[in-house]
Structure formats: C-alpha cells, structure tokens
C-alpha positions as CSV (number, residue, x, y, z in Angstrom):
1,M,-22.9,53.4,89.0
2,A,-21.6,52.7,85.5
3,G,-20.4,49.2,84.7
4,I,-17.1,48.4,83.2
5,G,-17.4,46.2,80.1
6,V,-14.9,44.4,78.0
7,A,-15.4,44.1,74.3
8,L,-13.9,40.9,72.8
9,A,-13.1,40.8,69.2
10,A,-14.3,37.8,67.2
11,P,-11.4,35.5,66.3
12,A,-10.0,36.1,62.8
13,Q,-11.2,33.7,60.1
14,A,-8.3,32.0,58.4
15,A,-8.4,32.5,54.6
16,T,-9.4,29.4,52.7
17,V,-6.3,27.7,51.1
18,Y,-6.9,25.9,47.8
19,K,-4.4,23.2,46.7
20,E,-3.5,21.6,43.5
21,L,-3.0,17.8,43.8
22,E,-0.1,16.8,41.5
23,Y,0.4,13.3,40.4
24,R,3.9,12.0,41.1
25,G,3.7,8.9,39.0
26,N,5.4,10.4,35.9
27,A,7.4,13.3,34.7
28,S,4.4,15.2,33.3
29,K,3.3,16.7,36.6
30,L,-0.4,16.4,35.8
31,V,-2.9,17.9,38.2
32,L,-6.1,16.3,39.6
33,T,-8.8,18.2,37.6
34,A,-12.6,17.9,37.3
35,A,-13.8,17.6,33.7
36,G,-16.6,20.0,34.6
37,N,-18.4,21.9,37.4
38,F,-21.4,19.6,37.7
39,N,-22.5,16.6,39.8
40,G,-21.1,13.4,38.4
41,S,-18.3,15.0,36.3
42,F,-15.3,12.7,36.0
43,V,-12.0,13.6,37.5
44,Q,-8.9,13.6,35.2
45,L,-5.2,14.2,35.2
46,K,-4.5,17.4,33.2
47,A,-1.7,19.8,32.6
48,D,-1.7,22.5,35.3
49,T,-3.6,25.6,34.1
50,N,-4.2,27.2,37.5
51,S,-8.0,26.6,36.8
52,A,-10.5,26.5,39.6
53,L,-11.4,23.0,38.2
54,G,-8.0,21.9,39.4
55,Q,-8.0,23.4,42.8
56,W,-9.3,21.8,46.0
57,E,-10.1,23.0,49.5
58,Q,-8.8,20.3,51.9
59,T,-10.8,19.9,55.1
60,A,-9.7,17.7,58.0
61,T,-12.4,15.2,59.2
62,F,-12.7,11.7,60.6
63,S,-13.8,8.4,59.1
64,S,-17.3,7.3,60.3
65,G,-16.4,3.8,61.5
66,G,-13.1,4.0,63.3
67,G,-12.8,7.8,63.8
68,Q,-9.5,7.9,61.9
69,S,-8.2,11.2,60.6
70,A,-9.1,11.8,57.0
71,F,-9.6,14.6,54.5
72,I,-12.4,15.9,52.3
73,Y,-11.5,17.7,49.0
74,K,-14.0,20.3,47.8
75,L,-13.7,21.6,44.2
76,R,-12.9,25.3,44.2
77,A,-15.1,26.0,41.1
78,S,-18.2,24.8,43.0
79,V,-17.6,26.9,46.1
80,G,-20.3,29.6,46.6
81,T,-22.5,28.2,43.8
82,G,-25.0,26.6,46.2
83,S,-24.0,23.1,44.8
84,E,-20.6,22.4,46.3
85,L,-18.9,19.3,44.8
86,C,-16.4,17.0,46.5
87,L,-13.9,14.4,45.3
88,T,-15.9,11.1,45.4
89,A,-15.3,7.4,44.8
90,T,-18.4,6.1,43.1
91,S,-17.2,2.5,42.9
92,T,-14.0,0.6,43.4
93,V,-12.7,2.2,40.1
94,D,-14.4,5.5,39.3
95,V,-13.7,8.9,40.8
96,V,-16.0,11.9,40.2
97,V,-17.1,15.2,41.8
98,A,-20.4,14.8,43.5
99,A,-22.6,16.9,45.8
100,C,-20.8,17.1,49.2
101,N,-22.4,14.8,51.7
102,N,-19.7,14.0,54.3
103,T,-19.9,10.2,53.6
104,D,-16.8,7.9,53.6
105,S,-16.9,7.8,49.8
106,Q,-15.8,11.5,50.0
107,K,-13.2,11.0,52.7
108,W,-9.5,10.2,51.9
109,F,-6.8,8.8,54.1
110,H,-3.2,9.9,53.9
111,P,-1.8,6.8,55.6
112,T,1.9,7.4,55.1
113,A,3.8,10.7,54.5
114,V,6.6,10.4,51.9
115,S,9.0,13.3,51.6
116,G,8.8,15.4,48.4
117,P,8.1,18.9,47.2
118,G,5.0,20.1,49.0
119,G,4.7,16.8,50.9
120,S,3.9,13.7,48.8
121,L,1.1,11.4,50.2
122,P,-0.6,8.3,49.0
123,T,-4.3,9.1,49.0
124,K,-6.7,6.2,49.8
125,N,-10.5,6.3,49.9
126,V,-12.0,5.6,53.3
127,A,-15.1,3.7,51.9
128,N,-13.3,1.2,49.6
129,L,-9.7,1.5,50.8
130,R,-8.4,1.9,47.3
131,H,-5.7,4.4,46.1
132,L,-6.0,7.2,43.6
133,G,-3.8,6.6,40.5
134,Q,-3.3,6.7,36.8
135,P,-4.3,3.6,34.9
136,Q,-2.5,1.9,32.0
137,S,0.2,4.1,30.4
138,S,1.8,7.1,31.8
139,S,0.1,9.2,29.1
140,A,-3.4,8.3,30.2
141,T,-5.3,11.3,31.6
142,S,-8.1,9.3,33.3
143,L,-8.0,8.8,37.0
144,S,-8.9,5.5,38.7
145,L,-8.7,3.7,42.0
146,F,-6.2,0.8,42.7
147,G,-5.6,-1.7,45.5
148,P,-1.8,-1.3,45.8
149,I,-0.2,2.1,46.4
150,G,2.4,1.7,43.6
151,V,3.5,5.2,42.4
152,H,0.1,6.7,43.0
153,F,1.3,9.7,45.0
154,W,0.1,13.2,45.2
155,A,2.0,16.3,46.1
156,K,-0.1,19.1,47.6
157,R,0.8,22.5,46.4
158,T,-0.9,25.7,47.5
159,A,-2.8,27.2,44.5
C-alpha cells in the first residue's frame, strides 16, 4: 500500500533590508558612514552617496542585562567578506566599526520614537547609555557619544 506524503515548502527568506541612518541635528542631512571597511575604522557623518559604507543591516536583539529590546547595526560593505563589522561604542566617546561580537557595546536602544520622515529615533548605546551625536559645530563630520539626547536623532531610511 502506497503512503500519501505531503511536501512542505521551506518558508521564504525575507530579503535583507539595508538602511541609511540620517542625522537630524542639522539641515545637511548627513549619513552615518564608516571611514573604511576594516576593524577599528571610525564612523563619521558624510553626505549621502548611497555607498555600502553608509548602509546598515538592522537586527533586533536584546540587552544582556535586562533583556530589553535593542538593535545591532551591521555594515553592508562588510557583509559576505568573512569579517563582518558592526557599529560599536569603544568608550564613552568613540564610535567605530568592529568585528561583530553581540556584546552590549554593539547594541543600541531606541528608547523613544519621535515622528519624522522614516521614523526618527534617539539611538543610545546599551553598554554606556550614551547617545550618538555630532560634536561641536554643525559642520563637524565626526561622530561621538553624549549623555543628553539633545538633537542627536537619526531617521532610518531604506537604502
């Protein structure tokens, strides 16, 4: 007697969506961009060129201590190279891309949603609880971490 079988299709894999993180603190609309595709490269604010150095894969995760929702940002230029790089706070001030390791220094809270194009969110590091922002003048291209939120907001846009 022949059996009746049912073939189940594997669930479809969702396509990876890369996002540009736009600084909302000034009118320049600068984008969070890695200076290079190597471990330890600083992260800067640059004009949007649609480069893979300025596009990020956002992955939902949880903080290690309290299990709060957080996000990891993986640099698109590093995907598939065997050395994937993630947005990382290396101190209470510096932000770089570093080898992805799923630690709290690579996890970012979005504690309060603020309406805006693409959804503006203050982005705070899980490990040191400091916010991404632009230091000194509005023309500075370096990126830093700050205690207060201020105008350090990012709008996520699909790349």
